[in-house]
C-alpha positions as CSV (number, residue, x, y, z in Angstrom):
1,X,25.7,-9.5,28.2
2,X,26.9,-6.1,27.3
3,X,29.2,-7.6,24.7
4,X,26.4,-9.7,23.2
5,X,24.2,-6.6,23.1
6,X,26.9,-4.7,21.3
7,X,27.2,-7.5,18.7
8,X,23.5,-7.5,18.1
9,X,23.5,-3.7,17.6
10,X,26.4,-4.0,15.1
11,X,24.7,-6.8,13.2
12,X,21.5,-4.7,13.0
13,X,23.4,-1.7,11.9
14,X,25.1,-3.6,9.2
15,X,21.8,-5.0,7.9
16,X,20.4,-1.5,7.7
17,X,23.6,-0.3,5.9
18,X,23.2,-3.1,3.3
19,X,19.5,-2.4,2.8
20,X,20.3,1.3,2.4
21,X,23.0,0.5,-0.2
22,X,20.7,-1.8,-2.0
23,X,18.0,0.9,-2.1
24,X,20.4,3.5,-3.3
25,X,21.6,1.2,-6.1
26,X,18.0,0.5,-7.2
27,X,17.2,4.2,-7.2
28,X,20.4,5.0,-9.1
29,X,19.6,2.4,-11.7
30,X,16.1,3.7,-12.2
31,X,17.4,7.3,-12.6
32,X,20.1,6.2,-15.1
33,X,17.4,4.4,-17.1
34,X,15.2,7.5,-17.1
35,X,18.2,9.7,-18.0
36,X,18.7,7.7,-21.2
37,X,15.1,7.6,-22.1
38,X,14.0,11.3,-21.7
39,X,15.0,14.7,-22.8
40,X,15.1,16.6,-19.6
41,X,14.3,20.0,-21.1
42,X,11.1,18.6,-22.6
43,X,10.2,16.9,-19.3
44,X,10.8,20.1,-17.3
45,X,8.5,22.0,-19.7
46,X,5.8,19.4,-19.1
47,X,6.4,19.7,-15.4
48,X,5.8,23.5,-15.4
49,X,2.7,23.3,-17.7
50,X,0.4,22.2,-15.0
51,X,-3.2,23.5,-14.5
52,X,-3.7,24.4,-10.8
53,X,-7.4,23.6,-10.7
54,X,-6.9,20.0,-12.0
55,X,-3.9,19.6,-9.7
56,X,-5.9,20.6,-6.7
57,X,-8.6,18.1,-7.7
58,X,-5.9,15.4,-7.8
59,X,-4.8,16.3,-4.3
60,X,-8.5,16.0,-3.2
61,X,-8.8,12.6,-4.8
62,X,-5.7,11.2,-3.2
63,X,-6.8,12.6,0.2
64,X,-10.2,11.0,-0.2
65,X,-8.5,7.7,-1.1
66,X,-6.6,7.7,2.2
67,X,-9.7,8.7,4.2
68,X,-11.6,5.7,2.6
69,X,-8.7,3.4,3.5
70,X,-8.8,4.6,7.1
71,X,-12.6,4.1,7.3
72,X,-12.2,0.6,5.9
73,X,-9.6,-0.2,8.4
74,X,-11.9,0.7,11.3
75,X,-14.5,-1.7,10.0
76,X,-12.0,-4.5,10.0
77,X,-11.3,-4.4,13.8
78,X,-12.8,-7.1,15.9
79,X,-16.5,-6.6,16.8
80,X,-15.9,-7.3,20.6
81,X,-13.6,-4.3,20.9
82,X,-14.0,-0.6,20.3
83,X,-12.4,0.4,16.9
84,X,-10.0,3.2,16.8
85,X,-11.4,6.7,16.3
86,X,-11.6,8.1,12.8
87,X,-8.7,10.5,13.6
88,X,-6.5,7.8,15.1
89,X,-7.2,5.4,12.2
90,X,-6.3,8.0,9.6
91,X,-3.3,9.2,11.5
92,X,-1.8,5.8,12.1
93,X,-2.5,4.9,8.5
94,X,-0.6,8.0,7.3
95,X,2.3,7.2,9.6
96,X,2.4,3.7,8.1
97,X,2.4,5.0,4.6
98,X,5.1,7.5,5.3
99,X,7.3,4.7,6.8
100,X,6.5,2.3,3.9
101,X,8.1,4.8,1.6
102,X,11.3,5.0,3.7
103,X,11.7,1.6,5.3
104,X,12.1,-1.9,3.6
105,X,9.7,-4.8,3.6
106,X,6.5,-2.8,4.5
107,X,7.7,-1.9,7.9
108,X,5.2,0.9,8.0
109,X,2.3,-1.6,8.2
110,X,3.8,-3.2,11.4
111,X,4.4,0.3,12.7
112,X,0.7,1.3,12.5
113,X,-0.3,-1.9,14.2
114,X,2.1,-1.0,17.0
115,X,0.7,2.5,17.2
116,X,-2.8,1.1,17.7
117,X,-1.5,-1.1,20.5
118,X,0.0,2.0,22.1
119,X,-2.7,4.6,21.6
120,X,-5.8,2.5,21.7
121,X,-4.7,-0.2,24.1
122,X,-5.7,-2.6,21.4
123,X,-4.1,-6.0,20.6
124,X,-1.1,-5.5,18.2
125,X,-1.7,-9.0,16.9
126,X,-5.3,-8.3,16.1
127,X,-4.3,-5.0,14.4
128,X,-1.8,-7.0,12.3
129,X,-4.7,-9.4,11.4
130,X,-6.8,-6.4,10.1
131,X,-3.9,-5.3,7.9
132,X,-3.6,-8.8,6.6
133,X,-7.3,-8.6,5.7
134,X,-6.7,-5.4,3.9
135,X,-4.0,-7.0,1.8
136,X,-6.3,-9.9,0.8
137,X,-9.0,-7.5,-0.3
138,X,-6.6,-5.3,-2.3
139,X,-4.9,-8.2,-3.9
140,X,-8.3,-9.6,-5.1
141,X,-9.4,-6.2,-6.4
142,X,-6.0,-5.8,-8.2
143,X,-6.4,-9.2,-9.8
144,X,-9.9,-8.3,-11.1
145,X,-8.7,-5.0,-12.5
146,X,-5.8,-6.7,-14.2
147,X,-8.2,-9.2,-15.8
148,X,-10.2,-6.2,-17.1
149,X,-7.2,-4.3,-18.5
150,X,-5.2,-7.1,-20.1
151,X,-7.5,-7.5,-23.2
152,X,-7.2,-3.8,-24.0
153,X,-3.4,-3.5,-23.9
154,X,-0.6,-5.0,-25.9
155,X,2.1,-5.7,-23.4
156,X,5.8,-6.7,-23.8
157,X,6.4,-10.5,-23.3
158,X,8.1,-10.1,-19.9
159,X,5.3,-7.8,-18.6
160,X,2.6,-10.1,-19.9
161,X,4.2,-12.9,-17.8
162,X,4.3,-10.7,-14.7
163,X,0.6,-9.8,-15.1
164,X,-0.3,-13.4,-15.3
165,X,1.5,-13.9,-12.0
166,X,-0.5,-11.0,-10.5
167,X,-3.7,-12.7,-11.7
168,X,-2.7,-16.0,-10.2
169,X,-1.8,-14.2,-7.0
170,X,-5.2,-12.7,-6.9
171,X,-6.9,-16.1,-7.3
172,X,-4.7,-17.4,-4.5
173,X,-5.7,-14.4,-2.3
174,X,-9.4,-15.0,-3.1
175,X,-9.1,-18.7,-2.2
176,X,-7.3,-17.7,1.0
177,X,-10.2,-15.3,1.8
178,X,-12.8,-18.1,1.3
179,X,-10.7,-20.4,3.4
180,X,-10.7,-17.9,6.2
181,X,-14.5,-17.5,6.0
182,X,-14.9,-21.3,6.3
183,X,-12.2,-22.3,8.7
184,X,-11.8,-19.3,11.1
185,X,-14.2,-20.5,13.9
186,X,-12.7,-24.0,13.7
187,X,-9.1,-22.7,14.0
188,X,-9.9,-20.5,16.9
189,X,-11.5,-23.4,18.8
190,X,-8.5,-25.6,18.2
191,X,-6.1,-22.9,19.4
192,X,-8.1,-22.2,22.6
193,X,-8.1,-26.0,23.3
194,X,-4.4,-26.3,22.8
195,X,-3.8,-23.2,25.1
196,X,-5.9,-24.8,27.9
197,X,-4.1,-28.2,27.6
198,X,-0.5,-27.1,27.2
199,X,1.0,-24.4,29.3
200,X,3.9,-23.9,26.9
201,X,1.5,-23.1,24.0
202,X,-0.7,-20.8,26.0
203,X,1.1,-17.5,24.9
204,X,1.4,-18.6,21.3
205,X,-2.2,-19.7,21.2
206,X,-3.3,-16.4,22.6
207,X,-1.2,-14.4,20.0
208,X,-2.4,-16.4,17.1
209,X,-6.0,-16.3,18.3
210,X,-5.8,-12.4,18.5
211,X,-4.3,-12.3,15.0
212,X,-7.3,-14.4,13.8
213,X,-9.6,-12.0,15.6
214,X,-8.3,-9.3,13.2
215,X,-9.7,-11.3,10.3
216,X,-13.1,-11.9,11.7
217,X,-14.7,-8.9,9.8
218,X,-14.3,-11.0,6.6
219,X,-16.9,-13.4,7.8
220,X,-19.4,-10.9,9.3
221,X,-22.1,-10.5,6.7
222,X,-23.1,-7.2,8.2
223,X,-19.6,-5.7,7.9
224,X,-18.5,-7.0,4.5
225,X,-20.7,-4.6,2.5
226,X,-19.2,-1.6,4.4
227,X,-15.7,-3.0,3.9
228,X,-16.2,-3.5,0.2
229,X,-17.9,-0.1,-0.2
230,X,-14.9,1.7,1.4
231,X,-12.6,-0.4,-0.7
232,X,-14.4,0.5,-3.9
233,X,-14.3,4.2,-3.0
234,X,-10.5,4.0,-2.2
235,X,-9.7,2.3,-5.5
236,X,-12.1,4.5,-7.5
237,X,-10.6,7.7,-6.1
238,X,-7.1,6.4,-6.8
239,X,-8.0,5.8,-10.4
240,X,-9.8,9.2,-10.6
241,X,-6.7,11.0,-9.2
242,X,-4.6,9.6,-12.1
243,X,-7.2,10.8,-14.5
244,X,-7.3,14.3,-13.0
245,X,-3.5,14.6,-13.0
246,X,-3.4,13.6,-16.7
247,X,-5.9,16.5,-17.3
248,X,-3.8,18.8,-15.2
249,X,-0.8,18.2,-17.4
250,X,-2.8,18.5,-20.7
251,X,-2.2,14.8,-21.5
252,X,-4.6,12.4,-23.2
253,X,-6.8,11.4,-20.2
254,X,-8.3,7.9,-20.5
255,X,-9.6,5.5,-17.9
256,X,-7.3,2.8,-19.4
257,X,-4.2,5.0,-18.7
258,X,-5.4,5.8,-15.2
259,X,-5.9,2.1,-14.5
260,X,-2.5,1.1,-15.8
261,X,-0.8,3.7,-13.7
262,X,-2.4,2.5,-10.4
263,X,-1.8,-1.2,-11.2
264,X,1.8,-0.9,-12.3
265,X,2.9,1.5,-9.6
266,X,1.0,-0.4,-6.8
267,X,2.7,-3.6,-7.9
268,X,6.1,-2.1,-8.4
269,X,6.4,-0.4,-5.0
270,X,4.8,-3.2,-3.0
271,X,8.3,-4.1,-1.7
272,X,10.0,-0.8,-1.0
273,X,13.7,-0.8,-1.6
274,X,14.8,2.7,-2.8
275,X,14.6,5.4,-0.2
276,X,11.4,7.3,-0.8
277,X,11.0,5.2,-4.0
278,X,12.8,8.0,-5.7
279,X,13.4,7.1,-9.4
280,X,11.5,3.8,-9.1
281,X,8.1,5.5,-8.8
282,X,8.8,7.8,-11.8
283,X,10.1,4.9,-13.9
284,X,7.0,2.9,-13.2
285,X,4.8,5.9,-14.2
286,X,6.7,6.3,-17.5
287,X,6.3,2.6,-18.2
288,X,2.6,2.6,-17.5
289,X,1.8,5.6,-19.7
290,X,4.1,4.5,-22.5
291,X,1.8,1.5,-23.0
292,X,-0.9,3.9,-24.2
293,X,1.4,6.0,-26.3
294,X,2.3,8.9,-24.0
295,X,5.9,10.0,-24.5
296,X,8.5,9.3,-21.8
297,X,9.0,13.1,-21.0
298,X,5.3,13.6,-20.3
299,X,5.2,10.4,-18.3
300,X,8.1,11.5,-16.2
301,X,6.4,14.9,-15.4
302,X,3.3,12.9,-14.5
303,X,5.3,10.6,-12.2
304,X,7.0,13.4,-10.4
305,X,3.8,15.3,-9.6
306,X,2.0,12.1,-8.5
307,X,5.0,11.1,-6.3
308,X,5.0,14.6,-4.6
309,X,1.3,14.3,-3.9
310,X,1.2,10.7,-2.7
311,X,4.2,11.2,-0.4
312,X,3.3,14.8,0.7
313,X,-0.1,13.9,2.1
314,X,1.1,11.1,4.4
315,X,4.1,13.1,5.6
316,X,2.1,16.3,6.4
317,X,-0.8,14.2,7.9
318,X,1.6,12.2,10.0
319,X,3.3,15.2,11.4
320,X,-0.1,16.7,12.3
321,X,-1.3,13.5,14.0
322,X,1.9,12.8,15.9
323,X,2.0,16.4,17.1
324,X,-1.5,16.1,18.4
325,X,-0.5,12.9,20.2
326,X,2.5,14.5,21.7
């Protein structure tokens, strides 16, 4: 048994090494591409020419975005259980965001579900269901925004194909949402029946049923308006943060540029590979702003400042919350 345990540990360690090497390779590639595109002296000059007032407003918008996401998450918890407190929802969300920057395959999302199970004695499976509901909502909103932006931007052929894929994905997400609304009660009754009839399926039935409990807010007509209102506030403040940061750097601030930044960065970092998304985040910002004619050097300065803010808030908030939790 000890030998098998050692083998499993070695296998897990090797997987993490390969993931780390892959992430470092992705980050190095992005940095090399940036190095060939930009004049670093000009980029550093843009980086220093920031207006503190607008920068502080950007920080406030990003913080408000995260608070709105935490409030939305509370409304997605099952109605028959007490939702997490505002502080716990915000703290766990920040821990998840911090870990998403550092770990592959959205491991931070699973981490915040586990935190809710530990600190609130809530079902981890139900918490995972609420996070799944978040993704369905955000995918649908992203698809809508892509459909609004595409007619206003001339995209490269490869990127145009990618955006069509995002739109199709959003339609699939919306269809999945409608399917949940219609089929959720029926699925729960089937699972409960199977659990009663077959002892071997009882645990699986219970876990899947709790997961579906995390999606019940999508079919509660009284909760959906609150969920959508917090979602709209989160996305609106995210777009506004980009607008404020453009103003902070003295760049042409348009709502089109702000929309492109949030869509391209959100899509590009959805599967974290590079540690901290270093290089990748900045390259996506340069790409997004170049579509509206902003030079690469200015886009790099924008990406660095935005990266510092969107990473700094979760890290500091996570440390505060975890210290309060001991």
